Residue frames relative to the residue before (quaternion, step in Angstrom):
aa qw qx qy qz dx dy dz
A 1.0000 0.0000 0.0000 0.0000 0.00 0.00 0.00
G 0.6062 -0.5971 0.3536 0.3886 3.56 1.18 0.38
L 0.5819 0.6009 -0.3659 0.4079 3.59 1.23 0.27
A 0.3864 0.7392 -0.4781 0.2750 3.59 1.27 -0.01
G 0.8249 0.2255 -0.1866 0.4836 3.53 -0.94 0.94
T 0.5923 0.5917 -0.3639 0.4083 3.60 1.25 -0.03
G 0.4438 -0.6782 0.4686 0.3514 3.57 1.18 -0.46
V 0.5341 0.5988 -0.4108 0.4329 3.59 1.30 0.00
T 0.0913 -0.7999 0.5931 0.0032 3.55 -0.77 1.09
P 0.6690 -0.4560 0.3657 0.4591 3.60 -1.21 0.14
H 0.6106 0.5481 -0.3490 0.4527 3.60 1.06 -0.71
T 0.6400 0.5244 -0.3210 0.4609 3.59 0.96 -0.86
L 0.6699 0.4988 -0.2987 0.4617 3.58 0.91 -0.91
R 0.6530 0.5075 -0.3117 0.4679 3.58 0.97 -0.85
H 0.6465 0.5211 -0.3108 0.4625 3.58 0.92 -0.92
T 0.6613 0.5020 -0.3010 0.4690 3.58 0.93 -0.88
A 0.6546 0.5153 -0.3158 0.4541 3.60 0.92 -0.87
I 0.6618 0.4913 -0.3088 0.4746 3.60 0.93 -0.85
T 0.6404 0.5255 -0.3236 0.4571 3.58 0.94 -0.87
W 0.6748 0.4870 -0.2969 0.4684 3.59 0.85 -0.94
A 0.6392 0.5233 -0.3312 0.4560 3.60 0.97 -0.80
M 0.6483 0.5028 -0.3174 0.4755 3.60 0.98 -0.79
Q 0.6619 0.5362 -0.3091 0.4229 3.59 0.93 -0.88
T 0.5965 0.5700 -0.3778 0.4202 3.61 1.10 -0.49
G 0.3015 -0.7763 0.4996 0.2387 3.57 1.11 -0.66
K 0.5273 0.6727 -0.3855 0.3477 3.60 1.26 0.10
A 0.7595 0.1896 -0.1465 0.6047 3.59 1.28 -0.11
N 0.4362 -0.6895 0.5030 0.2853 3.55 -1.10 0.60
A 0.7050 -0.4852 0.3219 0.4049 3.54 -1.29 0.37
W 0.6128 0.5649 -0.3486 0.4288 3.60 1.04 -0.74
E 0.6769 0.4831 -0.2877 0.4750 3.59 0.89 -0.95
L 0.6828 0.4883 -0.2901 0.4595 3.56 0.90 -0.91
A 0.5818 0.5691 -0.3734 0.4452 3.59 1.09 -0.64
G 0.6809 0.4820 -0.2823 0.4736 3.57 0.92 -0.90
F 0.6566 0.5281 -0.3078 0.4419 3.56 0.95 -0.88
F 0.7737 0.3531 -0.1755 0.4959 3.57 0.88 -0.97
G 0.4488 -0.7109 0.4428 0.3116 3.60 1.26 -0.08
V 0.4653 0.6338 -0.4533 0.4199 3.54 1.09 0.84
S 0.5187 -0.6348 0.4544 0.3486 3.60 -0.99 0.66
P 0.5925 -0.5686 0.4244 0.3815 3.60 -1.11 0.58
E 0.6171 0.5507 -0.3467 0.4424 3.60 1.07 -0.68
T 0.6508 0.4967 -0.3124 0.4817 3.58 1.00 -0.79
M 0.6205 0.5338 -0.3464 0.4583 3.58 0.97 -0.79
Q 0.6768 0.4938 -0.2940 0.4601 3.57 0.90 -0.91
R 0.7159 0.4738 -0.2546 0.4453 3.57 0.85 -1.00
V 0.7998 0.3427 -0.1506 0.4692 3.59 0.85 -0.99
Y 0.8391 0.2793 -0.0933 0.4574 3.58 0.87 -0.92
A 0.5019 0.7053 -0.4191 0.2739 3.62 1.12 -0.50
H 0.6477 0.5476 -0.3366 0.4090 3.60 0.97 -0.75
H 0.5935 0.5696 -0.3691 0.4326 3.60 1.24 -0.17
H 0.5721 0.5981 -0.3847 0.4088 3.61 1.20 -0.37
P 0.5323 -0.6644 0.4157 0.3201 3.63 -0.86 0.89
D 0.7101 0.4377 -0.2629 0.4849 3.61 1.13 -0.51
F 0.3149 0.7786 -0.4954 0.2217 3.60 1.26 0.16
Q 0.8628 -0.0243 -0.0579 0.5016 3.55 -0.80 1.15
K 0.2254 0.8052 -0.5140 0.1914 3.58 1.19 0.55
D 0.6916 0.4739 -0.2882 0.4626 3.59 0.84 -0.93
A 0.6272 0.5240 -0.3380 0.4668 3.59 1.05 -0.72
L 0.6466 0.5142 -0.3167 0.4660 3.59 0.96 -0.82
R 0.6360 0.5203 -0.3277 0.4664 3.59 0.98 -0.82
A 0.6596 0.5150 -0.3124 0.4496 3.58 0.92 -0.87
V 0.6756 0.4743 -0.2932 0.4823 3.58 0.92 -0.86
S 0.6664 0.5181 -0.2973 0.4462 3.59 0.97 -0.84
A 0.5929 0.5919 -0.3650 0.4061 3.58 1.16 -0.53
G 0.2685 -0.8148 0.4829 0.1755 3.59 1.22 -0.33
G 0.7529 -0.3876 0.2108 0.4883 3.59 0.93 0.84
R 0.5370 0.5986 -0.4156 0.4250 3.60 1.26 -0.10
K 0.5402 -0.5972 0.4747 0.3554 3.56 -1.17 0.55
L 0.3678 -0.7321 0.5331 0.2113 3.55 -0.99 0.85
């Protein structure tokens, strides 16, 4: 595929595709796990932080400073 000697492997391409898909924010980790054949646990552990909404609710709770949301 023209990648010989580049250090790019199928794993690298898959990892990049999953990362880019998460960064779009257009699908949740559960859907992407099924699409890419990755366990939901792996999606959460390895890729979740790439999603634009990652820990959004936790940040809102901390930012509220004890006020009701």
